[in-house]
C-alpha positions as CSV (number, residue, x, y, z in Angstrom):
1,M,-51.6,128.4,-172.3
2,N,-53.2,127.0,-169.1
3,Q,-54.7,124.0,-170.6
4,S,-52.7,120.7,-170.5
5,F,-53.1,117.5,-172.5
6,D,-52.7,113.9,-171.5
7,I,-50.3,112.1,-173.8
8,A,-49.3,108.6,-174.7
9,V,-45.8,107.9,-176.2
10,V,-45.7,104.4,-177.8
11,G,-42.1,103.4,-177.9
12,A,-40.9,105.6,-175.0
13,T,-37.9,103.3,-174.2
14,G,-36.2,103.6,-177.6
15,L,-33.6,106.2,-178.7
16,V,-36.2,108.4,-180.3
17,G,-38.6,108.0,-177.4
18,E,-35.9,109.3,-175.0
19,A,-35.2,112.2,-177.3
20,L,-38.9,113.0,-177.6
21,L,-39.4,113.2,-173.9
22,I,-36.5,115.6,-173.7
23,A,-37.8,117.8,-176.5
24,L,-41.3,117.9,-174.9
25,D,-39.7,119.2,-171.7
26,E,-37.4,121.7,-173.5
27,R,-40.2,123.2,-175.6
28,D,-42.5,123.4,-172.5
29,F,-45.2,121.4,-174.2
30,P,-48.4,121.5,-172.1
31,V,-48.3,117.9,-170.8
32,G,-50.8,116.8,-168.2
33,T,-50.3,113.1,-167.6
34,L,-47.7,111.4,-169.8
35,H,-48.1,107.6,-170.3
36,A,-44.9,105.9,-171.4
37,L,-45.9,102.8,-173.5
38,A,-43.9,100.1,-175.2
39,A,-44.1,96.6,-176.5
40,A,-44.8,94.0,-173.9
41,D,-41.1,92.9,-173.5
42,A,-40.2,96.5,-172.5
43,A,-43.0,97.0,-170.0
44,G,-41.8,97.6,-166.4
45,Q,-38.8,99.6,-167.6
46,V,-38.5,103.3,-166.6
47,A,-38.6,106.4,-168.7
48,A,-37.4,109.8,-167.4
49,F,-39.6,112.8,-167.9
50,R,-39.4,116.2,-166.1
51,E,-37.3,114.8,-163.2
52,R,-39.7,111.9,-162.7
53,N,-39.3,108.2,-163.5
54,L,-42.3,106.8,-165.3
55,R,-43.1,103.2,-165.2
56,V,-43.5,101.9,-168.8
57,Q,-46.8,100.2,-169.5
58,P,-47.5,97.7,-172.3
59,A,-49.2,99.4,-175.3
60,D,-51.4,96.3,-175.8
61,G,-54.6,96.9,-173.8
62,F,-53.9,100.6,-173.0
63,D,-57.1,102.7,-172.9
64,F,-56.3,105.4,-175.5
65,A,-59.6,107.1,-174.6
66,S,-57.7,108.5,-171.5
67,V,-55.4,110.6,-173.7
68,S,-55.7,113.4,-176.2
69,L,-52.5,112.9,-178.2
70,V,-50.5,109.8,-179.2
71,F,-46.9,109.8,-180.4
72,L,-46.5,106.5,-182.4
73,L,-42.8,105.5,-182.4
74,E,-43.4,101.8,-182.8
75,P,-45.9,100.0,-185.1
76,L,-49.2,99.0,-183.6
77,P,-51.7,96.4,-184.9
78,A,-54.5,97.7,-187.0
79,A,-57.0,96.9,-184.2
80,Q,-55.2,99.3,-181.8
81,L,-54.9,102.0,-184.4
82,A,-58.7,101.7,-184.9
83,R,-59.1,102.1,-181.1
84,I,-57.0,105.3,-181.2
85,E,-59.1,106.6,-184.0
86,A,-62.4,105.7,-182.3
87,A,-61.2,107.5,-179.1
88,G,-60.7,110.7,-181.1
89,C,-57.0,111.1,-180.3
90,A,-54.7,113.3,-182.3
91,L,-51.7,111.3,-183.5
92,V,-48.1,111.9,-184.7
93,D,-46.8,108.8,-186.6
94,L,-43.0,108.3,-186.7
95,A,-43.2,104.5,-187.2
96,G,-44.3,104.8,-190.9
97,V,-47.5,102.9,-190.4
98,L,-49.9,105.4,-192.0
99,D,-50.3,106.4,-195.6
100,L,-51.3,109.6,-197.4
101,Q,-55.0,108.8,-197.3
102,R,-54.9,108.6,-193.4
103,A,-52.4,111.3,-192.6
104,P,-50.4,114.0,-194.5
105,C,-46.6,113.9,-194.3
106,V,-45.3,117.1,-192.7
107,V,-42.0,118.8,-192.0
108,A,-42.9,121.6,-189.6
109,E,-40.8,124.3,-191.3
110,V,-41.6,123.3,-194.9
111,N,-45.4,122.4,-195.2
112,P,-47.1,123.3,-191.9
113,Q,-50.3,124.2,-193.8
114,Q,-51.0,120.5,-194.3
115,A,-51.7,120.2,-190.6
116,E,-54.5,122.8,-190.6
117,S,-57.3,120.3,-191.2
118,A,-55.7,117.1,-190.1
119,R,-56.0,115.2,-186.8
120,W,-53.3,112.6,-187.7
121,L,-49.9,113.6,-189.1
122,R,-46.9,111.6,-190.3
123,S,-43.3,112.6,-189.6
124,P,-41.1,111.4,-192.5
125,L,-37.7,109.7,-192.4
126,P,-35.1,111.8,-190.7
127,A,-33.2,112.2,-194.0
128,V,-36.3,113.6,-195.5
129,V,-36.6,116.2,-192.7
130,A,-33.1,117.3,-193.3
131,L,-33.3,117.3,-197.1
132,A,-36.8,119.0,-197.3
133,S,-35.6,121.7,-194.9
134,V,-32.8,122.6,-197.4
135,L,-34.8,122.2,-200.6
136,G,-37.8,124.0,-199.2
137,T,-35.6,127.0,-198.7
138,L,-33.8,126.7,-202.0
139,R,-37.0,126.7,-203.9
140,Q,-37.2,130.4,-203.3
141,V,-34.3,130.9,-205.8
142,V,-34.2,127.8,-207.9
143,E,-36.7,125.6,-209.8
144,L,-36.0,121.9,-209.2
145,R,-36.0,119.5,-212.1
146,R,-34.4,116.5,-210.4
147,V,-32.9,115.4,-207.1
148,T,-30.1,112.8,-206.8
149,L,-28.7,111.9,-203.5
150,T,-26.7,109.4,-201.5
151,A,-27.8,109.2,-197.9
152,C,-25.3,107.8,-195.4
153,L,-27.5,106.7,-192.6
154,A,-26.3,106.2,-189.0
155,V,-26.9,102.9,-187.3
156,S,-29.2,104.6,-184.8
157,S,-31.8,104.5,-187.6
158,R,-32.1,100.8,-186.5
159,G,-32.6,101.8,-182.9
160,R,-30.7,100.8,-179.9
161,D,-30.0,97.4,-181.5
162,G,-28.1,99.2,-184.3
163,I,-25.9,101.1,-181.7
164,E,-25.1,97.9,-179.8
165,E,-24.2,95.9,-183.0
166,L,-21.8,98.5,-184.2
167,A,-20.2,98.8,-180.8
168,R,-19.9,95.0,-180.5
169,Q,-18.5,94.5,-184.0
170,T,-15.9,97.3,-183.4
171,A,-14.8,95.6,-180.2
172,Q,-14.5,92.2,-181.9
173,L,-12.3,93.6,-184.6
174,L,-10.1,95.7,-182.3
175,N,-9.6,92.5,-180.2
176,A,-8.7,90.5,-183.4
177,R,-11.9,88.4,-183.0
178,P,-14.1,87.3,-185.9
179,V,-17.1,89.5,-186.6
180,E,-20.5,87.9,-186.0
181,P,-23.2,90.0,-187.7
182,Q,-26.6,89.8,-186.1
183,L,-28.8,92.8,-186.9
184,F,-27.0,93.6,-190.1
185,D,-26.4,91.0,-192.8
186,R,-22.7,91.5,-192.8
187,Q,-19.9,93.5,-191.1
188,I,-20.9,97.1,-190.5
189,A,-17.9,98.2,-188.4
190,F,-15.3,100.0,-190.5
191,N,-17.5,99.3,-193.6
192,L,-20.2,100.7,-195.7
193,L,-23.3,98.7,-196.7
194,A,-24.8,99.4,-200.1
195,R,-28.4,99.4,-198.7
196,A,-29.9,100.2,-195.3
197,S,-33.2,98.4,-195.5
198,A,-34.8,95.4,-197.2
199,E,-34.6,95.3,-201.0
200,L,-37.8,95.4,-203.0
201,P,-38.4,93.3,-206.1
202,D,-37.5,96.2,-208.4
203,G,-34.0,96.5,-206.7
204,H,-34.7,99.6,-204.8
205,A,-34.5,99.4,-201.0
206,R,-37.6,100.1,-198.9
207,D,-36.3,103.3,-197.3
208,E,-35.2,104.6,-200.8
209,R,-38.7,104.2,-202.1
210,R,-40.1,105.8,-198.9
211,L,-37.6,108.7,-199.1
212,A,-38.5,109.6,-202.6
213,G,-42.3,109.4,-201.9
214,E,-42.1,111.4,-198.7
215,L,-39.9,114.1,-200.1
216,G,-42.2,114.7,-203.1
217,E,-45.2,114.8,-200.7
218,V,-43.6,117.3,-198.3
219,L,-42.5,119.6,-201.1
220,G,-45.9,119.4,-202.8
221,E,-44.2,118.0,-205.9
222,P,-45.2,114.3,-206.1
223,T,-43.8,113.9,-209.7
224,L,-40.4,115.4,-208.9
225,P,-37.8,112.8,-210.0
226,V,-35.8,111.6,-207.0
227,A,-33.0,109.1,-207.3
228,A,-32.0,108.0,-203.8
229,T,-29.3,105.6,-202.6
230,C,-29.4,104.9,-198.9
231,V,-26.1,103.6,-197.5
232,Q,-25.7,102.1,-194.0
233,A,-22.7,103.9,-192.5
234,P,-20.6,102.9,-189.5
235,V,-21.7,106.0,-187.5
236,F,-23.6,105.9,-184.3
237,F,-25.6,109.1,-184.7
238,G,-26.1,111.6,-187.5
239,D,-27.1,111.3,-191.2
240,S,-24.9,112.8,-194.0
241,L,-26.3,113.5,-197.5
242,A,-24.5,114.1,-200.7
243,V,-27.0,115.9,-202.9
244,S,-27.0,116.9,-206.6
245,L,-29.8,119.1,-207.9
246,L,-30.7,119.7,-211.5
247,C,-32.3,123.1,-211.8
248,A,-34.3,124.7,-214.6
249,E,-31.8,127.5,-215.1
250,P,-28.1,128.2,-214.4
251,V,-27.4,128.4,-210.7
252,D,-26.2,131.7,-209.2
253,L,-24.1,130.4,-206.2
254,A,-24.0,133.8,-204.5
255,V,-27.8,134.0,-204.5
256,V,-28.0,130.4,-203.2
257,R,-25.6,131.1,-200.4
258,H,-27.5,134.2,-199.4
259,C,-30.8,132.3,-199.4
260,L,-29.4,129.4,-197.2
261,D,-27.6,131.9,-194.9
262,D,-30.8,133.7,-194.2
263,A,-32.8,130.5,-193.2
264,E,-33.3,130.2,-189.5
265,E,-33.5,126.4,-189.5
266,L,-30.2,126.0,-191.4
267,E,-26.5,126.6,-190.7
268,L,-24.5,127.4,-193.8
269,V,-20.8,126.4,-193.4
270,E,-18.5,128.8,-195.4
271,Q,-16.4,127.8,-198.4
272,G,-13.2,126.0,-197.4
273,D,-14.8,124.2,-194.6
274,Y,-17.7,121.6,-194.4
275,P,-20.0,120.3,-191.7
276,T,-20.0,116.8,-190.2
277,A,-22.6,114.9,-188.3
278,V,-20.3,114.2,-185.3
279,G,-18.5,117.6,-185.2
280,D,-21.5,119.9,-185.9
281,A,-25.0,118.4,-186.1
282,L,-25.2,116.1,-183.0
283,G,-27.5,117.4,-180.4
284,Q,-28.4,120.4,-182.5
285,D,-31.8,121.7,-183.8
286,L,-30.3,122.9,-187.1
287,V,-29.6,121.3,-190.4
288,Y,-26.0,122.0,-191.6
289,V,-25.2,122.7,-195.2
290,G,-21.8,123.0,-197.0
291,R,-19.7,122.2,-200.0
292,L,-21.9,124.3,-202.4
293,R,-20.7,124.0,-205.9
294,A,-22.0,124.2,-209.4
295,G,-21.7,121.3,-211.9
296,Q,-18.4,120.9,-213.6
297,L,-20.1,120.8,-217.1
298,D,-23.7,121.8,-216.5
299,P,-24.4,125.3,-215.0
300,C,-27.9,124.2,-214.0
301,E,-26.4,121.6,-211.6
302,L,-26.0,122.4,-207.9
303,N,-24.1,120.1,-205.5
304,L,-24.1,120.3,-201.7
305,W,-23.5,118.4,-198.5
306,I,-26.0,118.1,-195.6
307,A,-25.4,116.9,-192.0
308,S,-28.2,116.4,-189.5
309,D,-28.9,114.7,-186.2
310,N,-31.3,111.9,-187.2
311,V,-32.6,111.2,-183.7
312,R,-33.1,114.7,-182.3
313,K,-33.6,117.0,-185.4
314,G,-34.9,114.4,-187.8
315,S,-37.2,112.6,-185.5
316,A,-38.0,113.9,-182.0
317,L,-38.0,117.6,-182.7
318,N,-40.1,117.4,-185.8
319,A,-42.6,115.2,-184.0
320,V,-43.0,117.7,-181.2
321,R,-43.3,120.5,-183.6
322,L,-46.1,118.6,-185.4
323,A,-47.8,118.1,-182.1
324,E,-47.6,121.9,-181.6
325,L,-49.3,122.3,-185.0
326,L,-52.1,119.9,-183.9
327,L,-52.3,121.9,-180.6
328,K,-52.9,125.0,-182.7
329,H,-55.4,123.7,-185.2
330,T,-57.0,120.5,-183.7
331,L,-56.6,119.9,-180.0
């Protein structure tokens, strides 16, 4: 393709922003001029793209009519979103600011057909990208009745601040100094926190509610029961999911293994071993699956373990692949 497209990346200085610029380069996306944007306090910083250092501009006041495509990695005020829409830009939302009425939620390998008539797309939570990739494949051989999961989320889900806080708390503890929580409400180093985002009035956390809704939307099963617990884990990068599926019929593990092993987007780890975020998934474009086992009492139950790079696979790569769908159908 000879045509190129001018692009704006809002949030270019964050962890996902850096990974997104790398993915655009690796996948040879047809970028004309790339505008690195961020909040006002990050303006003037530098973002690296294709062996060039780009000066980061403030998103406030940027003329979005000068670009064809916007990656939204940080929330923008409604007035700026209205300007993007008025300018006719295509948009990929990773900040979670849009809803179903404005943009479908898409995982590129699961429901790409939702991008055919859309100009704005939402990339879901990284845990949803990983889980939907697995469940979208498994639906070829099982009928899902219920999904129960515990998602152990890396601190990079909170951005660079999460990384810095875990590192700082770890250093404090190793030097026999008292821990002083700042971003998290209590000690995260060498600990697990029972929720990873703000709690809603009904007791569910915000990301648990979002995970259930986005998973149902991506799978095209909005009424699928999903019970999610999101745990903040003392891990820098990589999400790990313990998943239990209730299926309509007894599960044939041999058929399930064959199905997962044939999927291009997945890596099945054989029995006797299991994948980890740090040892397997980091820096990879695959979702890793292991510990397949049937229920101890219910033959219709299927249990498994998933590991995925939340920044690269779950965020940056899916966003670029959504942009490629927009390139095919819209731009």
